[in-house]
N, CA, C and O atoms as a GROMACS GRO file, in nm:
protein
  644
    1MET      N    1  17.104  -1.905  14.820
    1MET     CA    2  17.130  -1.760  14.834
    1MET      C    3  17.104  -1.670  14.722
    1MET      O    4  17.125  -1.667  14.600
    2MET      N    5  17.044  -1.589  14.823
    2MET     CA    6  17.002  -1.482  14.665
    2MET      C    7  17.132  -1.390  14.673
    2MET      O    8  17.219  -1.390  14.759
    3GLY      N    9  17.121  -1.317  14.567
    3GLY     CA   10  17.248  -1.245  14.536
    3GLY      C   11  17.203  -1.097  14.566
    3GLY      O   12  17.092  -1.045  14.560
    4PRO      N   13  17.324  -1.049  14.600
    4PRO     CA   14  17.285  -0.885  14.646
    4PRO      C   15  17.225  -0.800  14.542
    4PRO      O   16  17.199  -0.683  14.572
    5LEU      N   17  17.193  -0.856  14.389
    5LEU     CA   18  17.131  -0.788  14.316
    5LEU      C   19  16.981  -0.779  14.332
    5LEU      O   20  16.910  -0.678  14.324
    6ARG      N   21  16.949  -0.898  14.355
    6ARG     CA   22  16.806  -0.979  14.364
    6ARG      C   23  16.770  -0.946  14.461
    6ARG      O   24  16.661  -0.890  14.449
    7GLY      N   25  16.825  -0.954  14.618
    7GLY     CA   26  16.778  -0.908  14.708
    7GLY      C   27  16.738  -0.738  14.751
    7GLY      O   28  16.658  -0.691  14.832
    8ALA      N   29  16.849  -0.668  14.638
    8ALA     CA   30  16.802  -0.499  14.682
    8ALA      C   31  16.714  -0.497  14.604
    8ALA      O   32  16.625  -0.418  14.635
    9LEU      N   33  16.690  -0.577  14.466
    9LEU     CA   34  16.542  -0.567  14.419
    9LEU      C   35  16.412  -0.606  14.510
    9LEU      O   36  16.328  -0.523  14.543
   10LEU      N   37  16.409  -0.708  14.538
   10LEU     CA   38  16.322  -0.766  14.633
   10LEU      C   39  16.255  -0.604  14.715
   10LEU      O   40  16.157  -0.531  14.697
   11GLY      N   41  16.408  -0.606  14.833
   11GLY     CA   42  16.376  -0.459  14.944
   11GLY      C   43  16.298  -0.364  14.868
   11GLY      O   44  16.187  -0.324  14.903
   12THR      N   45  16.370  -0.321  14.745
   12THR     CA   46  16.288  -0.187  14.643
   12THR      C   47  16.128  -0.190  14.621
   12THR      O   48  16.043  -0.102  14.631
   13VAL      N   49  16.122  -0.327  14.584
   13VAL     CA   50  15.971  -0.336  14.541
   13VAL      C   51  15.900  -0.361  14.711
   13VAL      O   52  15.786  -0.328  14.744
   14ILE      N   53  15.991  -0.420  14.790
   14ILE     CA   54  15.853  -0.424  14.916
   14ILE      C   55  15.855  -0.268  14.990
   14ILE      O   56  15.761  -0.219  15.052
   15LEU      N   57  16.000  -0.201  14.963
   15LEU     CA   58  15.948  -0.014  15.031
   15LEU      C   59  15.913  -0.013  14.939
   15LEU      O   60  15.883   0.106  14.947
   16ALA      N   61  15.881  -0.041  14.830
   16ALA     CA   62  15.797   0.072  14.722
   16ALA      C   63  15.641   0.003  14.798
   16ALA      O   64  15.564   0.090  14.839
   17LEU      N   65  15.605  -0.114  14.811
   17LEU     CA   66  15.444  -0.093  14.814
   17LEU      C   67  15.373  -0.051  14.963
   17LEU      O   68  15.256  -0.020  14.987
   18LEU      N   69  15.502  -0.064  15.062
   18LEU     CA   70  15.522  -0.021  15.173
   18LEU      C   71  15.470   0.147  15.184
   18LEU      O   72  15.386   0.189  15.263
   19LEU      N   73  15.543   0.221  15.087
   19LEU     CA   74  15.513   0.354  15.038
   19LEU      C   75  15.413   0.392  15.015
   19LEU      O   76  15.363   0.494  15.062
   20VAL      N   77  15.371   0.330  14.949
   20VAL     CA   78  15.231   0.360  14.832
   20VAL      C   79  15.101   0.352  14.922
   20VAL      O   80  15.054   0.252  14.976
   21PRO      N   81  15.055   0.478  14.924
   21PRO     CA   82  14.944   0.510  15.043
   21PRO      C   83  14.829   0.413  14.990
   21PRO      O   84  14.821   0.410  14.867
   22ASN      N   85  14.754   0.346  15.050
   22ASN     CA   86  14.620   0.267  15.014
   22ASN      C   87  14.548   0.357  15.008
   22ASN      O   88  14.512   0.444  15.088
   23LEU      N   89  14.526   0.331  14.900
   23LEU     CA   90  14.389   0.465  14.823
   23LEU      C   91  14.235   0.413  14.860
   23LEU      O   92  14.147   0.500  14.859
   24GLY      N   93  14.209   0.319  14.882
   24GLY     CA   94  14.055   0.357  14.911
   24GLY      C   95  14.049   0.410  15.010
   24GLY      O   96  13.944   0.472  15.031
   25LEU      N   97  14.171   0.412  15.128
   25LEU     CA   98  14.107   0.487  15.266
   25LEU      C   99  14.141   0.637  15.199
   25LEU      O  100  14.046   0.715  15.198
   26ALA      N  101  14.259   0.681  15.148
   26ALA     CA  102  14.303   0.799  15.080
   26ALA      C  103  14.154   0.903  14.997
   26ALA      O  104  14.145   1.025  14.986
   27LEU      N  105  14.089   0.828  14.965
   27LEU     CA  106  13.955   0.829  14.934
   27LEU      C  107  13.841   0.847  15.003
   27LEU      O  108  13.767   0.936  14.960
   28GLY      N  109  13.808   0.790  15.092
   28GLY     CA  110  13.758   0.861  15.228
   28GLY      C  111  13.621   0.698  15.188
   28GLY      O  112  13.542   0.654  15.272
   29ILE      N  113  13.633   0.654  15.066
   29ILE     CA  114  13.537   0.534  15.013
   29ILE      C  115  13.409   0.507  15.137
   29ILE      O  116  13.460   0.447  15.232
   30ASP      N  117  13.322   0.522  15.151
   30ASP     CA  118  13.166   0.442  15.225
   30ASP      C  119  13.147   0.294  15.177
   30ASP      O  120  13.132   0.270  15.057
   31PRO      N  121  13.149   0.174  15.293
   31PRO     CA  122  13.122   0.126  15.274
   31PRO      C  123  12.996   0.063  15.243
   31PRO      O  124  12.909   0.121  15.308
   32PRO      N  125  12.961  -0.006  15.191
   32PRO     CA  126  12.838  -0.032  15.055
   32PRO      C  127  12.737  -0.094  15.150
   32PRO      O  128  12.782  -0.170  15.236
   33LEU      N  129  12.589  -0.071  15.146
   33LEU     CA  130  12.490  -0.120  15.214
   33LEU      C  131  12.540  -0.277  15.178
   33LEU      O  132  12.625  -0.297  15.092
   34ALA      N  133  12.486  -0.371  15.246
   34ALA     CA  134  12.442  -0.485  15.207
   34ALA      C  135  12.384  -0.540  15.102
   34ALA      O  136  12.433  -0.626  15.029
   35ASP      N  137  12.298  -0.499  15.097
   35ASP     CA  138  12.161  -0.514  14.990
   35ASP      C  139  12.182  -0.381  14.853
   35ASP      O  140  12.154  -0.261  14.852
   36PRO      N  141  12.228  -0.451  14.772
   36PRO     CA  142  12.244  -0.387  14.570
   36PRO      C  143  12.169  -0.271  14.564
   36PRO      O  144  12.199  -0.156  14.531
   37LYS      N  145  11.993  -0.356  14.630
   37LYS     CA  146  11.902  -0.226  14.561
   37LYS      C  147  11.928  -0.171  14.659
   37LYS      O  148  11.984  -0.066  14.629
   38LEU      N  149  11.915  -0.187  14.810
   38LEU     CA  150  11.912  -0.032  14.837
   38LEU      C  151  12.006   0.050  14.847
   38LEU      O  152  11.979   0.169  14.861
   39GLU      N  153  12.142   0.007  14.840
   39GLU     CA  154  12.280   0.083  14.806
   39GLU      C  155  12.240   0.147  14.663
   39GLU      O  156  12.249   0.269  14.644
   40ALA      N  157  12.210   0.083  14.592
   40ALA     CA  158  12.118   0.172  14.468
   40ALA      C  159  12.079   0.273  14.492
   40ALA      O  160  12.144   0.374  14.468
   41ARG      N  161  11.947   0.275  14.552
   41ARG     CA  162  11.832   0.392  14.585
   41ARG      C  163  11.981   0.480  14.670
   41ARG      O  164  11.976   0.594  14.624
   42SER      N  165  12.076   0.475  14.747
   42SER     CA  166  12.083   0.573  14.835
   42SER      C  167  12.205   0.639  14.787
   42SER      O  168  12.252   0.743  14.832
   43MET      N  169  12.268   0.544  14.662
   43MET     CA  170  12.343   0.624  14.562
   43MET      C  171  12.322   0.734  14.498
   43MET      O  172  12.387   0.838  14.499
   44GLU      N  173  12.157   0.683  14.402
   44GLU     CA  174  12.075   0.775  14.347
   44GLU      C  175  12.029   0.909  14.430
   44GLU      O  176  12.014   1.014  14.368
   45LEU      N  177  12.005   0.904  14.587
   45LEU     CA  178  11.950   0.974  14.642
   45LEU      C  179  12.113   1.070  14.699
   45LEU      O  180  12.097   1.164  14.777
   46HIS      N  181  12.214   1.046  14.667
   46HIS     CA  182  12.358   1.083  14.699
   46HIS      C  183  12.374   1.166  14.626
   46HIS      O  184  12.427   1.265  14.676
   47LYS      N  185  12.339   1.175  14.473
   47LYS     CA  186  12.328   1.276  14.363
   47LYS      C  187  12.246   1.379  14.330
   47LYS      O  188  12.258   1.464  14.242
   48GLN      N  189  12.146   1.360  14.424
   48GLN     CA  190  12.090   1.494  14.442
   48GLN      C  191  12.120   1.599  14.528
   48GLN      O  192  12.088   1.718  14.531
   49LEU      N  193  12.176   1.542  14.583
   49LEU     CA  194  12.166   1.614  14.725
   49LEU      C  195  12.298   1.684  14.730
   49LEU      O  196  12.388   1.600  14.734
   50ARG      N  197  12.350   1.821  14.731
   50ARG     CA  198  12.410   1.911  14.698
   50ARG      C  199  12.522   1.853  14.907
   50ARG      O  200  12.472   1.793  15.002
   51CYS      N  201  12.672   1.908  14.892
   51CYS     CA  202  12.754   1.871  14.973
   51CYS      C  203  12.708   2.057  15.012
   51CYS      O  204  12.667   2.152  14.945
   52LEU      N  205  12.740   2.035  15.139
   52LEU     CA  206  12.737   2.153  15.239
   52LEU      C  207  12.870   2.231  15.209
   52LEU      O  208  12.870   2.352  15.228
   53VAL      N  209  12.949   2.188  15.178
   53VAL     CA  210  13.090   2.242  15.214
   53VAL      C  211  13.098   2.292  15.070
   53VAL      O  212  13.088   2.411  15.042
   54CYS      N  213  13.123   2.165  14.948
   54CYS     CA  214  13.185   2.180  14.840
   54CYS      C  215  13.046   2.264  14.747
   54CYS      O  216  13.058   2.267  14.625
   55GLN      N  217  12.958   2.309  14.792
   55GLN     CA  218  12.846   2.351  14.705
   55GLN      C  219  12.774   2.349  14.616
   55GLN      O  220  12.654   2.374  14.628
   56ASN      N  221  12.855   2.304  14.458
   56ASN     CA  222  12.837   2.278  14.394
   56ASN      C  223  12.884   2.142  14.314
   56ASN      O  224  12.913   2.126  14.196
   57GLN      N  225  12.881   2.043  14.435
   57GLN     CA  226  12.868   1.935  14.406
   57GLN      C  227  12.796   1.822  14.443
   57GLN      O  228  12.703   1.885  14.494
   58SER      N  229  12.760   1.689  14.461
   58SER     CA  230  12.648   1.604  14.510
   58SER      C  231  12.730   1.571  14.634
   58SER      O  232  12.840   1.624  14.623
   59ILE      N  233  12.717   1.507  14.743
   59ILE     CA  234  12.766   1.439  14.822
   59ILE      C  235  12.842   1.361  14.757
   59ILE      O  236  12.965   1.354  14.771
   60HIS      N  237  12.736   1.259  14.639
   60HIS     CA  238  12.819   1.124  14.589
   60HIS      C  239  12.956   1.194  14.528
   60HIS      O  240  13.048   1.116  14.506
   61ASP      N  241  12.974   1.312  14.503
   61ASP     CA  242  13.103   1.312  14.431
   61ASP      C  243  13.172   1.412  14.557
   61ASP      O  244  13.221   1.509  14.499
   62SER      N  245  13.186   1.420  14.653
   62SER     CA  246  13.268   1.496  14.704
   62SER      C  247  13.332   1.398  14.866
   62SER      O  248  13.276   1.330  14.951
   63ASN      N  249  13.439   1.431  14.846
   63ASN     CA  250  13.549   1.349  14.998
   63ASN      C  251  13.540   1.448  15.112
   63ASN      O  252  13.637   1.451  15.187
   64ALA      N  253  13.415   1.546  15.143
   64ALA     CA  254  13.455   1.644  15.259
   64ALA      C  255  13.394   1.553  15.328
   64ALA      O  256  13.354   1.456  15.262
   65GLY      N  257  13.363   1.554  15.511
   65GLY     CA  258  13.366   1.496  15.566
   65GLY      C  259  13.223   1.515  15.644
   65GLY      O  260  13.174   1.452  15.737
   66LEU      N  261  13.177   1.624  15.570
   66LEU     CA  262  12.983   1.633  15.612
   66LEU      C  263  12.891   1.576  15.501
   66LEU      O  264  12.769   1.558  15.507
   67ALA      N  265  12.991   1.545  15.378
   67ALA     CA  266  12.930   1.528  15.264
   67ALA      C  267  12.926   1.370  15.307
   67ALA      O  268  12.827   1.314  15.260
   68ARG      N  269  12.990   1.306  15.365
   68ARG     CA  270  13.043   1.173  15.376
   68ARG      C  271  12.929   1.117  15.562
   68ARG      O  272  12.885   1.006  15.591
   69ASP      N  273  12.922   1.238  15.635
   69ASP     CA  274  12.839   1.228  15.699
   69ASP      C  275  12.640   1.217  15.663
   69ASP      O  276  12.548   1.141  15.692
   70LEU      N  277  12.660   1.341  15.588
   70LEU     CA  278  12.476   1.278  15.475
   70LEU      C  279  12.507   1.166  15.445
   70LEU      O  280  12.440   1.085  15.509
   71ARG      N  281  12.577   1.121  15.379
   71ARG     CA  282  12.601   0.981  15.313
   71ARG      C  283  12.506   0.868  15.364
   71ARG      O  284  12.413   0.800  15.324
   72GLU      N  285  12.606   0.894  15.512
   72GLU     CA  286  12.557   0.811  15.591
   72GLU      C  287  12.421   0.778  15.633
   72GLU      O  288  12.377   0.663  15.626
   73VAL      N  289  12.334   0.910  15.689
   73VAL     CA  290  12.222   0.985  15.710
   73VAL      C  291  12.144   0.872  15.630
   73VAL      O  292  12.061   0.783  15.653
   74VAL      N  293  12.237   0.941  15.489
   74VAL     CA  294  12.100   0.892  15.369
   74VAL      C  295  12.087   0.747  15.378
   74VAL      O  296  11.977   0.713  15.334
   75ARG      N  297  12.193   0.599  15.438
   75ARG     CA  298  12.190   0.495  15.370
   75ARG      C  299  12.118   0.470  15.509
   75ARG      O  300  12.040   0.375  15.493
   76GLU      N  301  12.112   0.522  15.652
   76GLU     CA  302  12.033   0.471  15.715
   76GLU      C  303  11.894   0.548  15.768
   76GLU      O  304  11.843   0.544  15.880
   77ARG      N  305  11.843   0.634  15.628
   77ARG     CA  306  11.696   0.606  15.665
   77ARG      C  307  11.666   0.500  15.547
   77ARG      O  308  11.569   0.426  15.566
   78VAL      N  309  11.730   0.485  15.444
   78VAL     CA  310  11.743   0.411  15.359
   78VAL      C  311  11.690   0.228  15.384
   78VAL      O  312  11.611   0.150  15.332
   79VAL      N  313  11.800   0.228  15.505
   79VAL     CA  314  11.760   0.094  15.572
   79VAL      C  315  11.595   0.095  15.670
   79VAL      O  316  11.521  -0.001  15.691
   80ALA      N  317  11.581   0.219  15.709
   80ALA     CA  318  11.525   0.214  15.818
   80ALA      C  319  11.358   0.180  15.734
   80ALA      O  320  11.262   0.139  15.800
   81GLY      N  321  11.350   0.205  15.587
   81GLY     CA  322  11.254   0.173  15.501
   81GLY      C  323  11.189   0.298  15.434
   81GLY      O  324  11.114   0.285  15.337
   82ASP      N  325  11.228   0.453  15.500
   82ASP     CA  326  11.208   0.560  15.420
   82ASP      C  327  11.189   0.549  15.283
   82ASP      O  328  11.252   0.468  15.216
   83SER      N  329  11.090   0.639  15.229
   83SER     CA  330  11.056   0.615  15.055
   83SER      C  331  11.192   0.752  14.964
   83SER      O  332  11.169   0.864  15.008
   84ASP      N  333  11.234   0.751  14.927
   84ASP     CA  334  11.275   0.858  14.867
   84ASP      C  335  11.276   0.967  14.887
   84ASP      O  336  11.370   1.044  14.908
   85GLN      N  337  11.148   0.987  14.880
   85GLN     CA  338  11.096   1.184  14.908
   85GLN      C  339  11.075   1.158  15.080
   85GLN      O  340  11.025   1.257  15.134
   86ASP      N  341  11.101   1.060  15.158
   86ASP     CA  342  11.079   1.056  15.295
   86ASP      C  343  11.221   1.101  15.360
   86ASP      O  344  11.233   1.169  15.462
   87VAL      N  345  11.357   1.036  15.257
   87VAL     CA  346  11.455   1.058  15.308
   87VAL      C  347  11.501   1.193  15.243
   87VAL      O  348  11.611   1.232  15.283
   88ILE      N  349  11.433   1.278  15.141
   88ILE     CA  350  11.451   1.398  15.084
   88ILE      C  351  11.399   1.492  15.158
   88ILE      O  352  11.450   1.604  15.159
   89ASP      N  353  11.310   1.467  15.218
   89ASP     CA  354  11.226   1.551  15.310
   89ASP      C  355  11.283   1.547  15.412
   89ASP      O  356  11.276   1.658  15.465
   90TYR      N  357  11.361   1.446  15.500
   90TYR     CA  358  11.425   1.424  15.626
   90TYR      C  359  11.542   1.566  15.595
   90TYR      O  360  11.548   1.664  15.670
   91VAL      N  361  11.596   1.555  15.515
   91VAL     CA  362  11.781   1.661  15.488
   91VAL      C  363  11.674   1.796  15.479
   91VAL      O  364  11.702   1.907  15.527
   92VAL      N  365  11.615   1.781  15.446
   92VAL     CA  366  11.540   1.933  15.350
   92VAL      C  367  11.510   2.020  15.477
   92VAL      O  368  11.538   2.137  15.500
   93ASP      N  369  11.422   1.899  15.575
   93ASP     CA  370  11.395   1.941  15.702
   93ASP      C  371  11.504   2.035  15.811
   93ASP      O  372  11.473   2.133  15.879
   94ARG      N  373  11.619   1.977  15.801
   94ARG     CA  374  11.717   1.970  15.873
   94ARG      C  375  11.835   2.106  15.780
   94ARG      O  376  11.886   2.196  15.846
   95TYR      N  377  11.858   2.094  15.630
   95TYR     CA  378  11.924   2.186  15.598
   95TYR      C  379  11.843   2.310  15.482
   95TYR      O  380  11.895   2.386  15.400
   96GLY      N  381  11.733   2.292  15.512
   96GLY     CA  382  11.677   2.408  15.391
   96GLY      C  383  11.692   2.387  15.196
   96GLY      O  384  11.770   2.325  15.124
   97ASP      N  385  11.625   2.435  15.182
   97ASP     CA  386  11.603   2.375  15.005
   97ASP      C  387  11.683   2.391  14.951
   97ASP      O  388  11.658   2.378  14.832
   98TRP      N  389  11.849   2.431  14.983
   98TRP     CA  390  11.945   2.509  14.923
   98TRP      C  391  12.017   2.331  14.937
   98TRP      O  392  12.070   2.301  14.829
   99VAL      N  393  12.027   2.233  15.026
   99VAL     CA  394  12.071   2.119  15.027
   99VAL      C  395  12.042   2.028  14.907
   99VAL      O  396  12.099   1.919  14.896
  100LEU      N  397  11.927   2.085  14.792
  100LEU     CA  398  11.913   2.002  14.683
  100LEU      C  399  11.988   2.059  14.545
  100LEU      O  400  12.010   2.180  14.542
  101LEU      N  401  12.023   1.989  14.447
  101LEU     CA  402  12.098   2.051  14.376
  101LEU      C  403  12.005   2.084  14.258
  101LEU      O  404  12.042   2.141  14.156
  102ASN      N  405  11.876   2.041  14.285
  102ASN     CA  406  11.786   2.104  14.189
  102ASN      C  407  11.661   2.136  14.309
  102ASN      O  408  11.582   2.067  14.374
  103PRO      N  409  11.691   2.269  14.297
  103PRO     CA  410  11.596   2.328  14.438
  103PRO      C  411  11.428   2.339  14.335
  103PRO      O  412  11.402   2.359  14.216
  104PRO      N  413  11.381   2.323  14.407
  104PRO     CA  414  11.217   2.346  14.449
  104PRO      C  415  11.139   2.507  14.391
  104PRO      O  416  11.149   2.583  14.487
  105PHE      N  417  11.075   2.572  14.284
  105PHE     CA  418  11.101   2.684  14.332
  105PHE      C  419  10.974   2.739  14.390
  105PHE      O  420  10.864   2.700  14.350
  106ASN      N  421  10.988   2.829  14.485
  106ASN     CA  422  10.948   2.844  14.610
  106ASN      C  423  10.951   2.988  14.646
  106ASN      O  424  11.038   3.059  14.597
  107LEU      N  425  10.857   3.042  14.734
  107LEU     CA  426  10.897   3.208  14.784
  107LEU      C  427  11.051   3.203  14.824
  107LEU      O  428  11.106   3.308  14.789
  108SER      N  429  11.132   3.119  14.884
  108SER     CA  430  11.263   3.077  14.973
  108SER      C  431  11.353   3.105  14.822
  108SER      O  432  11.436   3.196  14.817
  109THR      N  433  11.328   3.025  14.713
  109THR     CA  434  11.391   3.018  14.624
  109THR      C  435  11.399   3.112  14.502
  109THR      O  436  11.475   3.125  14.406
  110ALA      N  437  11.275   3.181  14.553
  110ALA     CA  438  11.266   3.275  14.383
  110ALA      C  439  11.392   3.349  14.353
  110ALA      O  440  11.412   3.352  14.231
  111ALA      N  441  11.474   3.403  14.415
  111ALA     CA  442  11.565   3.493  14.361
  111ALA      C  443  11.676   3.401  14.308
  111ALA      O  444  11.734   3.409  14.200
  112LEU      N  445  11.695   3.295  14.429
  112LEU     CA  446  11.749   3.199  14.352
  112LEU      C  447  11.730   3.164  14.165
  112LEU      O  448  11.840   3.149  14.112
  113TRP      N  449  11.665   3.156  14.112
  113TRP     CA  450  11.529   3.137  13.983
  113TRP      C  451  11.584   3.256  13.920
  113TRP      O  452  11.680   3.265  13.844
  114GLY      N  453  11.506   3.345  13.966
  114GLY     CA  454  11.464   3.494  13.936
  114GLY      C  455  11.596   3.590  13.842
  114GLY      O  456  11.604   3.645  13.732
  115ALA      N  457  11.699   3.565  13.979
  115ALA     CA  458  11.844   3.607  13.950
  115ALA      C  459  11.919   3.623  13.789
  115ALA      O  460  11.963   3.724  13.733
  116PRO      N  461  11.914   3.513  13.753
  116PRO     CA  462  12.003   3.501  13.618
  116PRO      C  463  11.892   3.601  13.515
  116PRO      O  464  11.936   3.685  13.437
  117PHE      N  465  11.742   3.571  13.532
  117PHE     CA  466  11.672   3.690  13.433
  117PHE      C  467  11.694   3.775  13.441
  117PHE      O  468  11.746   3.843  13.352
  118ALA      N  469  11.655   3.823  13.578
  118ALA     CA  470  11.616   3.943  13.579
  118ALA      C  471  11.745   4.049  13.583
  118ALA      O  472  11.729   4.166  13.619
  119LEU      N  473  11.922   3.978  13.526
  119LEU     CA  474  12.051   4.011  13.542
  119LEU      C  475  12.050   4.066  13.404
  119LEU      O  476  12.082   4.181  13.373
  120ILE      N  477  11.994   3.929  13.292
  120ILE     CA  478  12.003   3.973  13.189
  120ILE      C  479  11.886   4.076  13.109
  120ILE      O  480  11.896   4.104  12.989
  121LEU      N  481  11.785   4.121  13.188
  121LEU     CA  482  11.692   4.218  13.159
  121LEU      C  483  11.740   4.361  13.184
  121LEU      O  484  11.692   4.463  13.134
  122VAL      N  485  11.824   4.355  13.254
  122VAL     CA  486  11.904   4.471  13.344
  122VAL      C  487  12.002   4.519  13.267
  122VAL      O  488  12.027   4.639  13.257
  123GLY      N  489  12.098   4.378  13.173
  123GLY     CA  490  12.160   4.448  13.084
  123GLY      C  491  12.114   4.462  12.976
  123GLY      O  492  12.155   4.556  12.909
  124GLY      N  493  11.997   4.362  12.912
  124GLY     CA  494  11.962   4.421  12.749
  124GLY      C  495  11.873   4.543  12.800
  124GLY      O  496  11.780   4.569  12.724
  125LEU      N  497  11.881   4.607  12.890
  125LEU     CA  498  11.763   4.746  12.887
  125LEU      C  499  11.916   4.861  12.937
  125LEU      O  500  11.922   4.983  12.924
  126SER      N  501  11.999   4.786  12.983
  126SER     CA  502  12.120   4.925  12.986
  126SER      C  503  12.168   4.925  12.830
  126SER      O  504  12.199   5.030  12.773
  127VAL      N  505  12.170   4.767  12.750
  127VAL     CA  506  12.249   4.806  12.636
  127VAL      C  507  12.141   4.848  12.519
  127VAL      O  508  12.166   4.843  12.399
  128ALA      N  509  12.025   4.886  12.571
  128ALA     CA  510  11.902   4.952  12.483
  128ALA      C  511  11.883   5.087  12.472
  128ALA      O  512  11.854   5.148  12.370
  129LEU      N  513  11.900   5.133  12.589
  129LEU     CA  514  11.896   5.265  12.644
  129LEU      C  515  12.065   5.344  12.589
  129LEU      O  516  12.059   5.452  12.530
  130PHE      N  517  12.166   5.296  12.608
  130PHE     CA  518  12.302   5.295  12.572
  130PHE      C  519  12.257   5.311  12.387
  130PHE      O  520  12.262   5.425  12.340
  131LEU      N  521  12.227   5.225  12.319
  131LEU     CA  522  12.237   5.242  12.182
  131LEU      C  523  12.131   5.365  12.141
  131LEU      O  524  12.150   5.435  12.041
  132ARG      N  525  12.011   5.385  12.236
  132ARG     CA  526  11.944   5.487  12.204
  132ARG      C  527  12.006   5.613  12.230
  132ARG      O  528  11.994   5.688  12.134
  133ARG      N  529  12.076   5.670  12.342
  133ARG     CA  530  12.094   5.739  12.357
  133ARG      C  531  12.243   5.765  12.239
  133ARG      O  532  12.264   5.885  12.216
  134THR      N  533  12.291   5.716  12.203
  134THR     CA  534  12.421   5.733  12.096
  134THR      C  535  12.330   5.750  11.972
  134THR      O  536  12.376   5.836  11.897
  135SER      N  537  12.230   5.702  11.934
  135SER     CA  538  12.193   5.681  11.772
  135SER      C  539  12.076   5.841  11.807
  135SER      O  540  12.030   5.872  11.697
  136ARG      N  541  12.020   5.945  11.921
  136ARG     CA  542  11.986   6.049  11.894
  136ARG      C  543  12.076   6.190  11.879
  136ARG      O  544  12.039   6.304  11.849
  137ARG      N  545  12.173   6.152  11.903
  137ARG     CA  546  12.282   6.234  11.913
  137ARG      C  547  12.317   6.290  11.781
  137ARG      O  548  12.384   6.244  11.689
  138THR      N  549  12.246   6.416  11.798
  138THR     CA  550  12.280   6.506  11.648
  138THR      C  551  12.441   6.554  11.637
  138THR      O  552  12.507   6.565  11.741
  139VAL      N  553  12.499   6.582  11.510
  139VAL     CA  554  12.607   6.597  11.482
  139VAL      C  555  12.590   6.796  11.484
  139VAL      O  556  12.555   6.853  11.381
  140THR      N  557  12.611   6.853  11.574
  140THR     CA  558  12.584   7.009  11.572
  140THR      C  559  12.694   7.013  11.457
  140THR      O  560  12.796   6.946  11.444
  141ALA      N  561  12.619   7.156  11.348
  141ALA     CA  562  12.750   7.183  11.229
  141ALA      C  563  12.859   7.284  11.334
  141ALA      O  564  12.865   7.341  11.442
  142ALA      N  565  12.920   7.260  11.228
  142ALA     CA  566  13.066   7.379  11.356
  142ALA      C  567  13.085   7.483  11.296
  142ALA      O  568  13.087   7.510  11.176
  143THR      N  569  13.107   7.580  11.442
  143THR     CA  570  13.078   7.742  11.386
  143THR      C  571  13.197   7.734  11.220
  143THR      O  572  13.271   7.639  11.194
  144PRO      N  573  13.182   7.854  11.140
  144PRO     CA  574  13.289   7.838  11.036
  144PRO      C  575  13.436   7.918  11.072
  144PRO      O  576  13.476   7.933  11.187
  145LEU      N  577  13.495   7.957  10.973
  145LEU     CA  578  13.654   7.983  11.030
  145LEU      C  579  13.653   8.102  11.035
  145LEU      O  580  13.628   8.149  10.924
  146THR      N  581  13.673   8.199  11.135
  146THR     CA  582  13.708   8.371  11.095
  146THR      C  583  13.818   8.431  10.964
  146THR      O  584  13.913   8.354  10.955
  147ASP      N  585  13.822   8.468  10.932
  147ASP     CA  586  13.938   8.548  10.815
  147ASP      C  587  14.060   8.511  10.891
  147ASP      O  588  14.140   8.449  10.821
  148ALA      N  589  14.087   8.527  10.982
  148ALA     CA  590  14.224   8.537  11.066
  148ALA      C  591  14.243   8.344  11.015
  148ALA      O  592  14.297   8.302  10.913
  149GLU      N  593  14.171   8.257  11.136
  149GLU     CA  594  14.169   8.150  11.130
  149GLU      C  595  14.191   8.068  10.969
  149GLU      O  596  14.288   7.993  10.953
  150ARG      N  597  14.118   8.086  10.886
  150ARG     CA  598  14.136   8.056  10.747
  150ARG      C  599  14.232   8.123  10.704
  150ARG      O  600  14.290   8.043  10.631
  151ALA      N  601  14.302   8.241  10.700
  151ALA     CA  602  14.476   8.232  10.654
  151ALA      C  603  14.558   8.226  10.748
  151ALA      O  604  14.663   8.290  10.737
  152ARG      N  605  14.534   8.154  10.856
  152ARG     CA  606  14.651   8.081  10.933
  152ARG      C  607  14.644   7.950  10.882
  152ARG      O  608  14.754   7.904  10.852
  153LEU      N  609  14.569   7.892  10.868
  153LEU     CA  610  14.511   7.721  10.790
  153LEU      C  611  14.550   7.771  10.652
  153LEU      O  612  14.608   7.669  10.615
  154ASP      N  613  14.556   7.825  10.584
  154ASP     CA  614  14.634   7.862  10.403
  154ASP      C  615  14.789   7.832  10.447
  154ASP      O  616  14.874   7.758  10.398
  155ARG      N  617  14.790   7.918  10.558
  155ARG     CA  618  14.935   7.944  10.552
  155ARG      C  619  15.042   7.820  10.582
  155ARG      O  620  15.154   7.797  10.537
  156VAL      N  621  14.951   7.742  10.686
  156VAL     CA  622  14.986   7.604  10.750
  156VAL      C  623  15.007   7.529  10.575
  156VAL      O  624  15.105   7.528  10.500
  157LEU      N  625  14.861   7.469  10.557
  157LEU     CA  626  14.914   7.434  10.452
  157LEU      C  627  14.985   7.421  10.334
  157LEU      O  628  14.993   7.312  10.277
  158GLU      N  629  15.047   7.536  10.286
  158GLU     CA  630  15.075   7.609  10.197
  158GLU      C  631  15.225   7.528  10.259
  158GLU      O  632  15.266   7.431  10.196
  159SER      N  633  15.307   7.578  10.393
  159SER     CA  634  15.431   7.523  10.451
  159SER      C  635  15.440   7.394  10.454
  159SER      O  636  15.549   7.346  10.486
  160ASP      N  637  15.343   7.316  10.425
  160ASP     CA  638  15.362   7.171  10.448
  160ASP      C  639  15.352   7.080  10.307
  160ASP      O  640  15.379   6.960  10.294
  161GLY      N  641  15.312   7.162  10.220
  161GLY     CA  642  15.279   7.094  10.072
  161GLY      C  643  15.412   7.161  10.000
  161GLY      O  644  15.434   7.139   9.881
   0.00000   0.00000   0.00000
């Protein structure tokens, strides 16, 4: 027979194991493809595509439902025999260049690529204009004190000293 302490310990261990969540299910891990080469290709493609929910995360790193769906689409296209570029083109056709973590430079993404440079240029010009304006300011000569002001100043200085 088990002693009461031993039974309590066993019950605690069983309860703890039942209460610990299955971390594999909690993370929403996708089932990998049977072919390791195809799985490696799809993983590399996942790292190039932006999660449309998380925005600055790849679908590889995201646990969002839409990212999971996009990973599945990529795997389906890879299994169907599409090249890497075909898979990328397929996803871009549906979501636009924005879905790429490294979008190409073209007319629709020009603002995306040019905005940082434009902000730096505007900031630099603002600083240059400010410095130019402050350096051109001349100090105007002070008007001399009247005799009454000078006498008052002398009285104030004498009373302090």
